[in-house]
N, C-alpha and C positions, 0 to 999 in steps of 0.2 A: 473181464467186463462183460455183462449180459447184454443181449440184443435189446434195443429199445424198440418196442412194437407200436403199431399204429392201430387204434381202436375206433370202429364205426359204431356210433350210437345212433340208434334209430327207434321209432316206435310210432304208435297210432296217434292221430290227431285229437281222439276223444279222451286221452289220459294225460293229465298235467301233474300227476304225483308220481315221484320216483320211489319205489319200494325200498325199504332199508337194506336187503340183500343187494340191490343193484348200486345204491349209494356206497356201500362198503366196498363193493367191487371196484368202483371207479376211483375210490380214494386209493385203494392198493395199487391200481394201475398208475395213478398220478404220482404216488410216492416213489414209483420206480422209474419216473421221468418219461412215461409213454406219451405219445401224441393222441390227440382226439380228433376225429372228423364227425361233425354233426351238420345236419340240415337246418334250414331256416323257418321251418313251418311252425304254426302254433301247435299246442299240445306237448307230446313227449319231447320233440326237438327243443321247444322252449324250456321245458322242464330240465332237460339236461344242461342246456346253456345257463340256466339260472343257478343250478347246483355247482357247474364248473367255475362260474364267476364268484360265487360265495366262497368257494374254497381257493380262490386265486390260482387256477390253473391257467397257465399262459400258452402252453402248447396245444392250441386249438385252431382248427380252420373250419369256417362256417361255409358250407357249400349251398348254392341256389342255382335254380334255373328259371327263376322269376325275373321280371324285368328290373326289380329292385329287390335288395335283400330285406325280407320281411322281419326277421328278428336277428340281432347280433348283440346280445346283452352284455358281453364281455369286450366289445369293441376289437374283436380278433381279426386276424387276416381273413379275407374272403376269397372265395373261388367261384367264378360263374361258369356253368356248364350249359352250352347252348343245345337245346333239344331239337333246334330247327323247326319247332312247332310255334304257332302264333296263338293258339287257344290255350286257355288256362285249364288244362285237364290233368288228370293224374299222370298221363304219358308225358306231358311236358315236365313235370316235377321228378319223374322217374329217372330222367337223364342224369341228374345229380347222384341218385341213388346208385346206378350202375356204376358210375365213375368211383364213388366212394368204396363200393364193394370190391372193385378191382384193386384199389390202392391199399386197402386195410390189410392187417394181419389176422384179425378177430373182429367178431362183432357182439354187441349186446343190444338186445331189442326188448321192447316192452310191448306186448301183444294183448289185445282185448278178445281174442278168439274170432274176430270178424274182419279185421284189417287185411285186405289182400295185399296192399302195398307193403306193409310190415313184413308180412309172410314171404313175399317176393324177395325182399332184402335178405332174409335168412336163407331162403333157397339158393339165392345168388352166391352167397358167401360159402355155403357148404358145397355147393356144385364146384367151386374152385379149390377145394380140398382144405379149406380153413375151418376154424372152429367158430361156433356161434353160441352165445348164451341167450336163451329166450325166456323171458319172465311172462308167465301166462297169468294175467292180472285176474281173471276169473278163477282160476285154481290156486292163486297165491303161492305159486311155485316157480323156482328158478332151475332151468333144465339145461345142461351142457349137451350141445350136439357136435360130434366130431366126425360123423359119416352120415352118407345119404340114407343108408339102411335104417339107422336108428331114427331119423327125422321122418322118413316116410312111415315107419310104424306108428310113430307118434300122431302124425297128421291123418291117420285112418279115422280118427274120431271127428275130423274136420273136413269132410270130403269135399263139400262145395266151395268153400273158401280156398282149399288146397288147389282145386282145378282152376279157380279164377286167377289165383297168384301165379300158377304155372302158365297160363296163357298171357298173363301181362308181361311176364318175364321173357317169353318167346317173342312177343311183340316188340318189347324194347330191345331185345338183342338184334332182331332183324332190322329195325330202325337204326340201330348204332352201327351196324355192319354197313348198311347202305350208306350213311353219312361218311364213313370211313372208305368206302369204295371196295369193301371186302365182299366175303360170300354172304349170301342172303339165306342159304340153306343152314338149318341148325342141326347139330348132332343129336342123336337120341338119348343123350346122357342126362338132359334136363329132366329131372323128376318126371 
């Protein structure tokens, strides 16, 4: 019997359309009985949820760091991740992203070439030695990243958003460590 993996689905808030390649990949994972983690944001999160609901995928958990779950199209189980922040910033919502990246076995992300949050999710997954599939909506291509070097080389074409994503990820990790009472210094292994 093969291992049943946990897949993190994420993407930009600006895109509400799932490309065919991504839809096919999700169907393959669902057919294997894999579980899915998805956020509650509008845009790609909602598009993933809509697709999973239409295909009657039940092993889905919706993550939120908001005061209420913004989207749960399939009435799946939910998990609230407290960011410790009161303001409605990307840092508040990133708490759920860091948790999902830690739990998942691999990720699938839809990226517009501009979303630092989506890119931070991919960086986080890769930094943990996992695989991430990135669909670059502008280039209309799905790319598999299974190591830091390959992702770093790819991101040379996106230096400013890459730098913002790295800063956000470092900030999120410091905040998370502080909440857990752990170290606040980060290793230099983060991209």
